[in-house]
N, C-alpha and C positions, 0 to 999 in steps of 0.2 A: 128162476134162480140161475145165476151164471156159474158155469163150471170152470174150475181152474186147470182143467186138463189141457194138454197140448198134443197136436198130431205131428208125427214125424212120418214123412212120405219118402220112400226109397224106390220109386218107380213101381215095380210089381209087389213091393212089400210096404206095409205101413204099420205103424205102432202108435197107440195113443197112451201117453203118460197119464197116470191118474192125478187127481188133485194132490198137490204136495210134490209133484215132480217125479222124474224117473227114479230117483233114489228111494222114494216111498214105496215103489212097486217091488223092489228087489230085482227087477229086470234091468238089463243094460241095453239101451238102443244102440244101433250102429251109428254112432255120432260121426264116424268118418266118411259116411256116404256123401255123395255130391254136396260140395260146399262146406263140409265139415273139416275138422282138424284130422290129425293122424289117428289111425285106429287104436283102440285100447289094447293094451297087452293082455287083457282078460278075455279077448275074443276066443271062441271055440273054433275048431277047424271049419265047421259048417257056417259059422258067422263070417269067417274069413272068405269062404266061397260066396256068401251073399254079398259081401263087400266087393269082391271081384266082379260079380254079376252087375252090381250097381254102376260099375264103370265100363260095362260092355266088354269085360275080360273073362267072361264065364267059360270060355273055351279052355282055360287053364285050371279049372276047378278040380278035375280028376287028378292031375299031377300034384296039386296042393294037398288033396286028400291022401294020396298015396304016400306023400312025404310027411303027413301029419303036421302041416304048417298051421299053427295057432297064432294068436296075436303076438305072443312073445317071440316066436321064431320069425314071424313076418317082419318085425322091426329090424331083425339082424340081416335080412337079405340084401345082397349087393347086386349090382348090375351083372357081374360075371355069373353069379348064382342063377339069376333068372335066365340068362342066355344058355348056359351050359347044362344046368341041372333041371330046368323047367321048360327047355325047348322054346323059349320065348325069343324067337329069332327076329321078330319085328321090333326095331329099336324104339318106335313110337309107343308101342305097348309097354315096353320097359320104362320109358320116360314117364308115361301116364301113371304107372303104379308107383314108381320111386318118388315122383313129385307129391303124391298123396301121403306117402310115408314120411317124407321130409320136406314139409312146405316151407 
């Protein structure tokens, strides 16, 4: 019998959606990981950190945790915020993050 589940692989994280899709599970995959669209406003702080890690930006996770940046606040971040408040001095790191937020 063929399963209707689908696998989502996020590097060191993976998630298998049950038959019926992600909505049927009540869980929300990190659809914004590599190749996906912008992150959901419903992401928790820890899910935002997983998203950062999926882009090799995990070095900023502690600062995002300290500032309690969830999916809603993540969407509001500007380049100046990343540079000044999050000590993201590398402009290429800022660009990588902002391009995922606003494709």
